[in-house]
PyMOL CGO cylinders between C-alpha atoms (Angstrom):
from pymol import cmd
from pymol.cgo import CYLINDER

trace = [
    CYLINDER, 0.00, 0.00, 0.00, 2.81, 2.43, 0.82, 0.3, 1, 1, 1, 1, 1, 1,
    CYLINDER, 2.81, 2.43, 0.82, 4.22, 1.87, -2.66, 0.3, 1, 1, 1, 1, 1, 1,
    CYLINDER, 4.22, 1.87, -2.66, 0.90, 2.80, -4.28, 0.3, 1, 1, 1, 1, 1, 1,
    CYLINDER, 0.90, 2.80, -4.28, 0.68, 5.97, -2.23, 0.3, 1, 1, 1, 1, 1, 1,
    CYLINDER, 0.68, 5.97, -2.23, 4.24, 6.95, -3.16, 0.3, 1, 1, 1, 1, 1, 1,
    CYLINDER, 4.24, 6.95, -3.16, 3.53, 6.28, -6.83, 0.3, 1, 1, 1, 1, 1, 1,
    CYLINDER, 3.53, 6.28, -6.83, 0.51, 8.56, -6.65, 0.3, 1, 1, 1, 1, 1, 1,
    CYLINDER, 0.51, 8.56, -6.65, 2.60, 11.24, -4.97, 0.3, 1, 1, 1, 1, 1, 1,
    CYLINDER, 2.60, 11.24, -4.97, 5.19, 10.99, -7.73, 0.3, 1, 1, 1, 1, 1, 1,
    CYLINDER, 5.19, 10.99, -7.73, 2.51, 11.27, -10.43, 0.3, 1, 1, 1, 1, 1, 1,
    CYLINDER, 2.51, 11.27, -10.43, 0.98, 14.29, -8.70, 0.3, 1, 1, 1, 1, 1, 1,
    CYLINDER, 0.98, 14.29, -8.70, 4.41, 15.90, -8.39, 0.3, 1, 1, 1, 1, 1, 1,
    CYLINDER, 4.41, 15.90, -8.39, 5.11, 15.23, -12.08, 0.3, 1, 1, 1, 1, 1, 1,
    CYLINDER, 5.11, 15.23, -12.08, 1.80, 16.86, -13.04, 0.3, 1, 1, 1, 1, 1, 1,
    CYLINDER, 1.80, 16.86, -13.04, 2.54, 19.86, -10.84, 0.3, 1, 1, 1, 1, 1, 1,
    CYLINDER, 2.54, 19.86, -10.84, 5.97, 20.24, -12.41, 0.3, 1, 1, 1, 1, 1, 1,
    CYLINDER, 5.97, 20.24, -12.41, 4.52, 19.94, -15.92, 0.3, 1, 1, 1, 1, 1, 1,
    CYLINDER, 4.52, 19.94, -15.92, 1.97, 22.68, -15.13, 0.3, 1, 1, 1, 1, 1, 1,
    CYLINDER, 1.97, 22.68, -15.13, 4.69, 24.88, -13.66, 0.3, 1, 1, 1, 1, 1, 1,
    CYLINDER, 4.69, 24.88, -13.66, 6.88, 24.36, -16.74, 0.3, 1, 1, 1, 1, 1, 1,
    CYLINDER, 6.88, 24.36, -16.74, 3.98, 25.27, -19.06, 0.3, 1, 1, 1, 1, 1, 1,
    CYLINDER, 3.98, 25.27, -19.06, 3.26, 28.39, -17.01, 0.3, 1, 1, 1, 1, 1, 1,
    CYLINDER, 3.26, 28.39, -17.01, 6.92, 29.43, -17.12, 0.3, 1, 1, 1, 1, 1, 1,
    CYLINDER, 6.92, 29.43, -17.12, 7.01, 28.87, -20.88, 0.3, 1, 1, 1, 1, 1, 1,
    CYLINDER, 7.01, 28.87, -20.88, 3.88, 31.01, -21.31, 0.3, 1, 1, 1, 1, 1, 1,
    CYLINDER, 3.88, 31.01, -21.31, 5.32, 33.79, -19.14, 0.3, 1, 1, 1, 1, 1, 1,
    CYLINDER, 5.32, 33.79, -19.14, 8.58, 33.61, -21.10, 0.3, 1, 1, 1, 1, 1, 1,
    CYLINDER, 8.58, 33.61, -21.10, 6.73, 33.98, -24.40, 0.3, 1, 1, 1, 1, 1, 1,
    CYLINDER, 6.73, 33.98, -24.40, 4.76, 36.91, -22.98, 0.3, 1, 1, 1, 1, 1, 1,
    CYLINDER, 4.76, 36.91, -22.98, 8.00, 38.53, -21.79, 0.3, 1, 1, 1, 1, 1, 1,
    CYLINDER, 8.00, 38.53, -21.79, 9.58, 38.03, -25.23, 0.3, 1, 1, 1, 1, 1, 1,
    CYLINDER, 9.58, 38.03, -25.23, 6.63, 39.88, -26.76, 0.3, 1, 1, 1, 1, 1, 1,
    CYLINDER, 6.63, 39.88, -26.76, 6.98, 42.74, -24.27, 0.3, 1, 1, 1, 1, 1, 1,
    CYLINDER, 6.98, 42.74, -24.27, 10.71, 42.98, -24.98, 0.3, 1, 1, 1, 1, 1, 1,
    CYLINDER, 10.71, 42.98, -24.98, 10.02, 43.14, -28.72, 0.3, 1, 1, 1, 1, 1, 1,
    CYLINDER, 10.02, 43.14, -28.72, 7.44, 45.91, -28.19, 0.3, 1, 1, 1, 1, 1, 1,
    CYLINDER, 7.44, 45.91, -28.19, 9.78, 47.97, -26.01, 0.3, 1, 1, 1, 1, 1, 1,
    CYLINDER, 9.78, 47.97, -26.01, 12.70, 47.48, -28.42, 0.3, 1, 1, 1, 1, 1, 1,
    CYLINDER, 12.70, 47.48, -28.42, 10.55, 48.56, -31.36, 0.3, 1, 1, 1, 1, 1, 1,
    CYLINDER, 10.55, 48.56, -31.36, 9.26, 51.59, -29.45, 0.3, 1, 1, 1, 1, 1, 1,
    CYLINDER, 9.26, 51.59, -29.45, 12.78, 52.59, -28.43, 0.3, 1, 1, 1, 1, 1, 1,
    CYLINDER, 12.78, 52.59, -28.43, 14.12, 52.23, -31.97, 0.3, 1, 1, 1, 1, 1, 1,
    CYLINDER, 14.12, 52.23, -31.97, 11.30, 54.39, -33.34, 0.3, 1, 1, 1, 1, 1, 1,
    CYLINDER, 11.30, 54.39, -33.34, 11.99, 57.02, -30.68, 0.3, 1, 1, 1, 1, 1, 1,
    CYLINDER, 11.99, 57.02, -30.68, 15.71, 56.99, -31.47, 0.3, 1, 1, 1, 1, 1, 1,
    CYLINDER, 15.71, 56.99, -31.47, 14.93, 57.70, -35.12, 0.3, 1, 1, 1, 1, 1, 1,
    CYLINDER, 14.93, 57.70, -35.12, 12.65, 60.66, -34.19, 0.3, 1, 1, 1, 1, 1, 1,
    CYLINDER, 12.65, 60.66, -34.19, 14.70, 63.83, -33.64, 0.3, 1, 1, 1, 1, 1, 1,
    CYLINDER, 14.70, 63.83, -33.64, 11.75, 65.36, -31.74, 0.3, 1, 1, 1, 1, 1, 1,
    CYLINDER, 11.75, 65.36, -31.74, 12.17, 62.87, -28.85, 0.3, 1, 1, 1, 1, 1, 1,
    CYLINDER, 12.17, 62.87, -28.85, 14.57, 64.37, -26.30, 0.3, 1, 1, 1, 1, 1, 1,
    CYLINDER, 14.57, 64.37, -26.30, 17.25, 62.04, -24.96, 0.3, 1, 1, 1, 1, 1, 1,
    CYLINDER, 17.25, 62.04, -24.96, 16.68, 59.41, -27.63, 0.3, 1, 1, 1, 1, 1, 1,
    CYLINDER, 16.68, 59.41, -27.63, 19.28, 60.54, -30.15, 0.3, 1, 1, 1, 1, 1, 1,
    CYLINDER, 19.28, 60.54, -30.15, 20.41, 57.98, -32.71, 0.3, 1, 1, 1, 1, 1, 1,
    CYLINDER, 20.41, 57.98, -32.71, 23.52, 56.08, -31.69, 0.3, 1, 1, 1, 1, 1, 1,
    CYLINDER, 23.52, 56.08, -31.69, 26.87, 57.27, -33.01, 0.3, 1, 1, 1, 1, 1, 1,
    CYLINDER, 26.87, 57.27, -33.01, 28.16, 55.25, -36.01, 0.3, 1, 1, 1, 1, 1, 1,
    CYLINDER, 28.16, 55.25, -36.01, 30.65, 53.23, -33.93, 0.3, 1, 1, 1, 1, 1, 1,
    CYLINDER, 30.65, 53.23, -33.93, 27.88, 52.12, -31.52, 0.3, 1, 1, 1, 1, 1, 1,
    CYLINDER, 27.88, 52.12, -31.52, 25.75, 50.92, -34.43, 0.3, 1, 1, 1, 1, 1, 1,
    CYLINDER, 25.75, 50.92, -34.43, 28.66, 48.81, -35.69, 0.3, 1, 1, 1, 1, 1, 1,
    CYLINDER, 28.66, 48.81, -35.69, 29.18, 47.32, -32.22, 0.3, 1, 1, 1, 1, 1, 1,
    CYLINDER, 29.18, 47.32, -32.22, 25.48, 46.46, -31.91, 0.3, 1, 1, 1, 1, 1, 1,
    CYLINDER, 25.48, 46.46, -31.91, 25.63, 44.57, -35.19, 0.3, 1, 1, 1, 1, 1, 1,
    CYLINDER, 25.63, 44.57, -35.19, 28.71, 42.65, -34.05, 0.3, 1, 1, 1, 1, 1, 1,
    CYLINDER, 28.71, 42.65, -34.05, 26.99, 41.57, -30.82, 0.3, 1, 1, 1, 1, 1, 1,
    CYLINDER, 26.99, 41.57, -30.82, 24.00, 40.22, -32.75, 0.3, 1, 1, 1, 1, 1, 1,
    CYLINDER, 24.00, 40.22, -32.75, 26.25, 38.16, -34.99, 0.3, 1, 1, 1, 1, 1, 1,
    CYLINDER, 26.25, 38.16, -34.99, 28.26, 36.81, -32.05, 0.3, 1, 1, 1, 1, 1, 1,
    CYLINDER, 28.26, 36.81, -32.05, 25.12, 35.86, -30.12, 0.3, 1, 1, 1, 1, 1, 1,
    CYLINDER, 25.12, 35.86, -30.12, 23.41, 34.24, -33.10, 0.3, 1, 1, 1, 1, 1, 1,
]
cmd.load_cgo(trace, "trace")
């Protein structure tokens, strides 16, 4: 009987962990979407001279940003 109870506990734990993993995946996808939105908003602001403090990056910074993307990808 103890074995059956432990097996049920393991199954319940596995289900809980599966649910938690799904929830984390969903939150990660939602966060990715928010990051994309913020990045897009920031890039549009940087290209608009009327937005104070959001000047376009100097040419050397643009080149560095491109290098980081290639290294990460």
